[in-house]
C-alpha positions as CSV (number, residue, x, y, z in Angstrom):
1,L,0.0,0.0,0.0
2,S,2.8,2.4,0.9
3,A,4.6,2.1,-2.4
4,T,1.4,2.4,-4.4
5,T,0.2,5.5,-2.5
6,N,3.7,7.1,-2.7
7,T,3.9,6.5,-6.5
8,A,0.4,7.8,-7.1
9,L,0.9,11.0,-5.0
10,A,4.2,11.7,-6.7
11,D,2.6,11.2,-10.1
12,L,-0.3,13.5,-9.2
13,K,2.0,16.2,-7.8
14,A,4.0,16.2,-11.0
15,S,1.1,16.0,-13.5
16,W,-0.2,19.6,-13.2
17,W,1.7,20.6,-16.2
18,E,-0.1,18.0,-18.5
19,S,-3.3,20.2,-18.5
20,F,-2.1,23.2,-16.5
21,D,-5.0,22.3,-14.2
22,L,-7.5,23.7,-16.8
23,F,-11.0,22.5,-17.6
24,G,-11.6,20.9,-14.2
25,Q,-8.4,18.8,-14.3
26,G,-7.0,20.7,-11.3
27,R,-10.1,19.9,-9.2
28,R,-9.9,16.3,-10.3
29,R,-6.2,16.1,-9.5
30,R,-6.7,17.6,-6.0
31,L,-9.5,15.2,-5.2
32,Y,-7.3,12.3,-6.2
33,M,-4.5,13.7,-4.1
34,A,-6.8,13.9,-1.1
35,F,-7.9,10.3,-1.7
36,Y,-4.4,9.0,-1.9
37,T,-3.3,11.1,1.1
38,S,-6.1,9.4,3.1
39,M,-5.0,6.0,1.9
40,K,-1.4,6.9,2.9
41,Q,-2.7,7.3,6.5
42,M,-3.4,3.6,6.5
43,D,0.3,2.7,6.4
44,G,0.4,2.5,10.2
45,V,-2.6,0.3,10.4
46,M,-1.2,-2.1,7.7
47,L,2.1,-2.3,9.6
48,A,0.2,-3.2,12.8
49,V,-1.7,-5.9,10.9
50,K,1.5,-7.3,9.4
51,D,3.1,-7.3,12.8
52,S,0.2,-9.2,14.3
53,L,0.2,-11.8,11.6
54,E,4.0,-12.3,12.0
55,K,3.6,-12.9,15.7
56,E,0.5,-15.1,15.6
57,D,1.2,-18.7,16.2
58,F,-2.2,-19.9,14.7
59,Q,-2.5,-22.4,17.6
60,G,-5.0,-22.8,20.4
61,S,-8.2,-20.9,20.0
62,H,-7.2,-19.1,16.7
63,N,-9.5,-21.3,14.5
64,F,-12.5,-20.9,16.9
65,F,-12.0,-17.1,17.1
66,C,-11.5,-16.6,13.3
67,T,-14.5,-18.9,12.4
68,A,-16.7,-16.9,14.7
69,M,-15.4,-13.6,13.4
70,Q,-15.3,-14.4,9.7
71,P,-18.8,-13.2,8.7
72,R,-18.5,-9.9,10.6
73,M,-15.0,-9.3,9.2
74,S,-16.2,-10.0,5.6
75,A,-19.1,-7.6,6.1
76,L,-16.7,-4.9,7.3
77,Q,-14.4,-5.6,4.4
78,D,-17.3,-5.3,1.9
79,A,-18.4,-2.0,3.5
80,A,-14.8,-0.6,3.4
81,C,-14.3,-1.7,-0.2
82,N,-17.6,-0.2,-1.2
83,L,-16.6,3.1,0.5
84,L,-13.2,3.1,-1.3
85,D,-15.0,2.6,-4.6
86,L,-17.4,5.4,-3.9
87,C,-14.4,7.7,-3.0
88,Q,-12.6,6.8,-6.2
89,K,-15.7,7.3,-8.4
90,A,-16.3,10.7,-6.7
91,C,-12.9,11.8,-7.9
92,E,-13.4,10.9,-11.5
93,D,-14.9,14.1,-12.8
94,G,-13.4,16.5,-10.3
95,T,-16.6,17.5,-8.6
96,I,-18.6,15.8,-5.9
97,A,-22.3,16.0,-6.7
98,D,-25.0,16.0,-4.0
99,D,-25.9,12.4,-4.8
100,E,-22.3,11.3,-4.6
101,R,-21.9,13.2,-1.2
102,D,-25.0,11.4,0.1
103,D,-23.6,8.0,-1.1
104,L,-20.3,8.7,0.6
105,L,-22.0,9.6,3.9
106,E,-24.1,6.5,3.7
107,G,-20.9,4.5,3.0
108,I,-19.2,6.1,6.0
109,D,-22.1,5.3,8.2
110,E,-22.1,1.6,7.0
111,V,-18.4,1.2,7.7
112,R,-18.9,2.6,11.2
113,E,-21.8,0.3,11.8
114,Q,-19.8,-2.7,10.6
115,Q,-16.9,-1.6,12.9
116,R,-19.3,-1.4,15.9
117,E,-20.8,-4.8,15.1
118,T,-17.4,-6.4,14.6
119,L,-16.1,-5.0,17.9
120,K,-19.2,-6.2,19.7
121,L,-18.8,-9.7,18.4
122,C,-15.0,-9.7,19.1
123,Q,-15.7,-8.8,22.7
124,E,-18.4,-11.5,23.0
125,V,-16.2,-14.2,21.4
126,S,-13.2,-13.1,23.5
127,N,-15.3,-13.3,26.7
128,S,-17.0,-16.6,25.9
129,G,-14.4,-18.6,27.7
130,Q,-13.5,-20.5,24.6
131,V,-10.7,-18.1,23.6
132,R,-7.3,-18.1,25.2
133,Q,-7.0,-14.7,27.0
134,T,-3.7,-13.1,26.1
135,G,-4.5,-9.5,26.9
136,L,-3.7,-8.5,23.3
137,I,-7.2,-7.6,22.4
138,S,-8.3,-4.2,23.6
139,Q,-11.6,-4.3,25.6
140,D,-12.1,-0.5,25.5
141,L,-12.0,0.4,21.8
């Protein structure tokens, strides 16, 4: 993700001269820059996920936990991917129309709802007594 966003941002910063930001191209370029800048902020999250995966031993209650969490995680992934698609489509013409804005706000609400539901299930599964307690899952997110 980091290499992709870095490349995209560098290309966007250097591309102003291609159209001299005329005919809406400047707005479009700025929207894409905002999109990729937001994606760049995910670097820390992705690093934490990578670190967690490298340290996981995939033993004990791992399969039980993942099986229980899989439907919620898939729903969250779907909502997040949908929101990313909406963001990308909103950048295409350089303006964010009212209907696009409404779709984006709905997408944000859906991601937040899926996050809440995922956390709720994570806490339920973690406290079920069937998952080895390691203290690594935050109970106060």
